[in-house]
N, C-alpha and C positions, 0 to 999 in steps of 0.2 A: 688816482682813482678816475675811472672812466664812467661816463654816463651809462646807466643800465646795469652797473655792477651791483649784484645782490650781496647784502651783508646781514648777519643774524646775531641776535643776543639771546642767551638762555639765562633765566633768572631762577635759581633754586631757592625759593623762599621757604619760610617755616610753615606757611599754610598752603601756598600754591606754587607750582612750577609753571613758568611761562616761557614761551618762545615767540620772539618778535622777529620778523623778516622784513627788511626794507630794501628799497632800490635807490641807488645814488643818482640824483638828478641835479645838475648845476649847483653843486655845493651843499645840497640838502638831502635828507633821507626821507623818502615817502614810504609809509607802511604798505606792504603788499599781502602780508599774512600774519595772523596772530592766533596762537594756541595757548590755552590755559587749562590746567588740570588741578583739582583740589587734592593734594597729596597728604597734607596735614602731617608732615614729618615732625613738626614740633610736638605733636601728641605722643610721639614715640620715644621721647627723651625721658629717662627715669631720673630718680633722685641722685644717682651717681654719675649723671651725665653720659649714660650709655644709650646709644640709639638701638632700638629693638630691631630684630630681624624683619619683623612685619613692616616697620616703617621704611627700612632699607629697601625691601622688595617693592613697596609701593613706588618709591623713587626710581628704582631701576626699571620698572615696567613703564613708567611715564617717559623716561629718557629713551627707551627703546622706540617709542612712538615718535618722539622728537627726532631721533636719529634717522628714521625713514624719511622725514621731511627734509632733513639736511643733507641727504645723500648727494654727492657731487660738489659740495661746497669746499673751496680751498681753506685750509686751516687759518690763514691770515685774515680771512673775512668772517670769522666766527669767534665770538667771545662768550664764554659761560662763566657765571659768577655764582657763588654760594654765600649765604648770609648767616644770621645768628645761630640757627640750629646747628649748623656744621662748624661754626666758630666754637660752640660750646662742647660738642660731642667729643668725648675722649677717644672713641673708636671711629672717628671720621675717616681715617685712612682706609679702613676696611670697606666703607661705603664708596669712597672716592676712587679707589683702584678699579673696582668693578664698574662704577658709573662712567669713568673716563673711557674704558674699553667699549662699553655699550654705546655711549654717545658718539665716540669717535673723535672727540676734541678735548683738549685740556680743560679742567674745571678749576677755577681760582677761588679759594676762600678769601674773601676780602674783609678787611677790618671794619669796625663800626664807623669810623670817621671816613673811610674811603666809600663806604656805602652811602653815607650822608652826602658826600661830595657828588657822587654820581646821580643821586636822587635830585639834587638841586640842578645839576646840568640838564637832566631830563625835563624837569618842570620849567626851567628858564627858557628852554628852546620850544616849549609848547605855548608860551605866553607872548603877547605883543611886546615888542621892544619898549623898554621903559627904564627910567632911572629911579623908580621907586625903591624904597627900602623894604625888602621882602622877608617875611618869616615863613619858612616852609617846614611842614610837619608831615611825617610819614609814620603811621602806626602800623607796624607789621605784626607778624605772628608771635615773635618772641623779643622784639626790640622796637624802640621808637627812635627815629632819627629827627633831629631838629637842626635847622640851618638858617643863618642870617646871610643875606647877600644882596647885591645890586646887579641888575642886568644879567650877564652870564657868569659873574664872579661870586662864588661863595666865600664868605669871610670867616664866619664862626660855625663850626660843625661839631656835633656831638651825637653819640648814640647811647641810649639808656635801655637797660634790661627790663623792659616792661612791654608786653605785647598782647594782642587780642587772644591768641591761642593759650598762652601761658596764664593770663588772668582769668579766662573763661574756665580753664581746668581747675584753677585754684579756688575761685570765689563763686562760680556758678556750676558746681558739680551736678551732673545729671540734667543739666539744662534748666535748672529752676531759677526763676527770677523773683526776688523779694526786695523790699525796701532795705532790709538789713544787709543783704548780700551786696547791693549796690553801694551802700554806705561804707562797708568794709573795703570793697574793691577800690573805691575812690580815695579813701584815706591811705591805703597801701600804695596806690599809684603816686600820690602826692609825696609820700615819704621817699620814693625813689627819684622823683622829678624835682624836688625842692631846690636842688643845686642849680637847676636851670634858671632860676629867678635872677641870679647875678649875671648870667651870660646872655639872657634874652629879655631885658627889661622892656617895658611897654614903649618907652621913648626911642627904642632902637629899630623899630620897624613901623611901616605904615599899613601894609596889607598882609593878612595871614592867608596862606594857601595850604590846603591839605592834599596829599598825594596818595593814590592807590587804595587798596584794601578797605579798611574801616571807614575812612572819610568818603570814599566813593560809594560804599554801601549805604551809609547814613544819608548822604545827599540824594541818592536815588529814591530811598523810602520817603523822604520829606517831599521831594518833587512829585511823587505819585500821589501824595496826600494833599497837594495843592500849594505847598510852600514854594518860594521862588526857586527856579531851576539853578542848580549848582551852588546854592548858598546854604550854609549851616549857621543857625543862630541859637542862642541860649534857649529861647522859647521853643524852637524846634527840638532841641535835645530833651527838654522837659516833657514835651508831648510824646516823644518816642519812648522815653523811660516809662512813662505812665502806661503806654500801650503794652510794653513788655511785662510789667508787673501785673497788669490786669490779665494778660494771657496766662501768666504763672509759670509756663515752661515752653521750651522750644516746640514741642509737639502740638501745642494748642495755638501757637503763634500764627496768625493769619494776617499778614500785612503785604499789601501790594508793593512790589519793588524789592522785597527781601527774597533773595534766591535761597534755595534749599541748602546749598553748600556754605552759605554765610550764617545761617541761623545758629549753629553750635558755637560761634565765636563772636556774635554781635554783642552779647552782654559785656564781655571783657573789654572789647573795643570801645563801647559806649562809655563805660566807667572811666577809661583812660582819657577819652576825649573830654569828658566832664572835668576831670582833674586839670587838664591843660587849659581849658577855658577859664577855670577859677584861678589857677596859679599865675597865668600870663596876662590876665585881663582881656581875653579875646571876646569881642562882642559879635563878630561875624567872620566866618571862614569861607573862602572860595575853594571849591573843588577843582583841582588842576587836572589836566589831561595827561601831562607827562609824568613819568615815574622812573624807577631804577632802570628798567630795560631800555628806555629811550636814552637815558644818560650813558648806558653802556655802549649803545650804538654810536652816539655822538663822540664818545671818548675813543672808540675804535677808529672812527673816521679821522679824528684829530691825530692819532698815532700814525695812521697810514699816510697822511698828507704832510706831516711835519718831519723834520730831521732830528737827529739826536740833540742838537743844540737848542731846539725850541720845544723839546719834549718836556712836559711838566715834571716828569721824574728826574730829569737832569738838573732842573733848578732846585729840586728838593735835596738831591745829593750834594749839590754845591752848598746849600744852606746848612746841611748837617755837618759837612766837612768844616765849614766856617765856625759852627757852634763848638766843635771840639778842637779848634785851633790846629788843624792839620797843616803840615808843611805843604803848601800848594804847589811849589816848584817841584818837589820830589814826587808828589802825586801825579803831576803832569808828565814827568819823565817816565814813571812806571806805566802810566796809562798808554802813552804813545808807543813805548817799547812792547808792551803786551799786545797791543793791537797789531803791530807789525809782525810779531811772532805768530799770532793767531791766523793772520791772513796768509802767512807763508805755508801753513800746513793744510790749507784747504785744497781740494782737488784742482789740479791744473786746468785752467780754462773754465772752471765752474762759474755759473752765473751767481752774482751777489744777490741772493734772494732776501726777502723781508725777514725770513727766519734767521739767516746768517747775520744780517745787520742787527737784529735783536740780540743775538748771542754776543756779538761784539760789544754792543752798547752795555749789556749787563756786566760783562767782564770789565769794561772800562769804568763803570760805576763802582764796582768792587775795588778796582785799583785806586780810585780816588778816595775810598774810605778805609784803606788798609790800616791806617794809623790812628783811627778815631779812638782806639783803646789805650793809646799812649798816655792819655791824661790820667788813667787809672793805674797802669802798670807798664813798666818799660819791657820787662822780660816776657810777660804773658799778654801783651797788648792784643795779639790776634784772638785770644780767647774772649777778652772783654769786648773787643770790637764785634765779634760774632754775637755775643749776648745782646749788645745794644741793638743790632739789626733785627734780631729775632723778637725783640720786645718794643720796637719803635712803631709809632703811627706815622707813616711817611706817605703823604698825599700822592695818589697816582699809582701806588704799588699795591699789589695783592700780597696776602700773607705768604704764599709759596714763592713769590718773587723775592721778598725780603729774606726768606729762609735760604734761597739759593745764594743771595749775596753773602749771607752770614757764613755759609759753608765754604764759599770761596775765600773769604777773609780768614776763617779758622784754618783752612788747609793751605794757605799760601806759604806757610813755613812750618817746620817741625815734621813729626812723623805722620805717615799717611794712613795708618791703621784706623784712626778715628773717623775716616771717611769711607769705610768699606762699602756701605750701601750706595753712596753717591758715585763711587768709582765704577759702578756698573753702567753708568750713563756716559756714553761716548762723547756727547757734547760737553758735559761737565769736565771730563778729563782733558779735552782740548783747551777749554778755558783755564782750568787749573794749571796745566802744564805751562801754558803761555805766561800765566801770572807769576808762577814760582820762578821761572827763568828770568822774567823781567825784573823781579825783586832782587835776584842775584846779580844781574848785570848792572843794576842801579844801586848796588849796596853802598858804594862810596859816596852817594848823594851828589853825583855829578853826571853829566851827559855821558851815556855809555858809548863805547867804541864798538860799533857793529860792523866795521869794515872787514870784509872777508868772512863774516859769520853766515852760515847757512843752516836754517832750521827746517827740517822736513819730516814727513811721516813715511816710514818704510813700507814696502809692499805687503809686509806681513800683517799690517793693520794695527797690531797692538804694540808696535815699536816706533819710537821717535828717535831721530838722530840730529845732533847739533854738530856741525863741522866747523872747525876753526884752523887757521894756519898756525904753524909753529911760532912764527914771529908774534902773533897776537897773544899766544899763551905765555911767551917770554916777557912781553910788554905788560901783561896783566896777570901775573902769577896767582894772585889771590882769587880772582874771578875764575881762573882755570881750575884752581883747587876746589872752589865751591861747586862748580859744575860737576866735577868728579864725585863729590859727596852727594850731589843730587841724584846721580845715577844709582848710587847705592840705596838711596831712599826708595826709589821706584822698584828696586829688586824685590821688595817685600809685597808687591802687588802683582796683578796679572798683566800690568803694563810695564814697558821697559823704556828707558832713556839711555842712549849711548852717545859718548863724546868721541869724536874722531878728530885727531890733530894731524893735519897734513904736514909733510916736510917742506912743501913749497911755500913761497912768499904769500 
């Protein structure tokens, strides 16, 4: 990273979409632009978890405006993440395909735990350096994230399906505020958040911080009414609830500091905040400046500045492999072989871009996790391994990244018909081809003999060729046989693999 480099984060939240642009200066990111639009996508999710066309259109329209501001940005310097609404939506792919085209950059749906981690990173980098034990809470539109950490390191992270938009729709229909509705909303929130008591006991943290949305809105209202700036107390919450009940509904609510776009969701957010104060014994909460989008920017910076071996995702892959007792020596052999094969089919003289390095890294991670399913089944371990990856909360990874790894693991052996959709992606094919060949060459669980082997991509584009001398084929007849079988497997796709055995030494 060079000084002056612009980076951007897009946060597709349940209530608002946000765009933050920063400039890199001496190891830090300074904000240069910030755009926020109240899209309220969470309102468009029905009982069957289907996102309405109107909600999708609101999102697309907003992203079109963000895209104009991001024109000219290189893909490696932009990261867009989506949270709870798109985690829940069964038809999210319909929205995401169009949204990605409009924005011009990939959009990652992140898990609740990953959202919590990024929130903590954003908050921690906005606070003075300290060794205090921190509790960080972010009440979003459809989920609430809670994190315990010290300095820049989050330790305990969870996401709960309770949020200001969801609770306002359910308990404050038509924007009506009553004592009864607040009581019901608080009890319901406690029912969801009860399990947090064991993870976030009062003796586990010293200072409570609130991030973004609800906490920021409540702090602003209290400050406008004369309460200490940036602080939320139980007395302040009591005062605000009384004001809402006295107003009776959102139309009659006249409070300095409450923005119009916040009024429809303030009731649900306040009820959740009440529940958290009660459950966790919070007496005072500090409103933090950092949030998810700042965490995304910091994480983007970390990825750009670090190599594969120091990437958080690498350490998580290593930990998962260890948990499932993977044969690490074999995983290393397959990883190195796959990387060598992948590099050999890139365009001659092509620059090793960040994109190519990311593709290599993800293929390597898949290679390291190929055998995590063997603890469940020997014959179908690739299927079980894919299932584990699709359902794992792996810190640092987005849900699409984990799915990509799962499909590489699923497809590294067996028939290819199961991957019809993925085989339309050229990058995926190059990763998968390299991985399948590496697994074949390492099938005897010993260092493969690559002497004289040449793997290249034919000029036709959809054809790959692996060349080997006759002496190699005679020395390793089983490997040569497996390579011929691999050619037949690819014949049933629109890609081809050919094995050419030369007569020379």
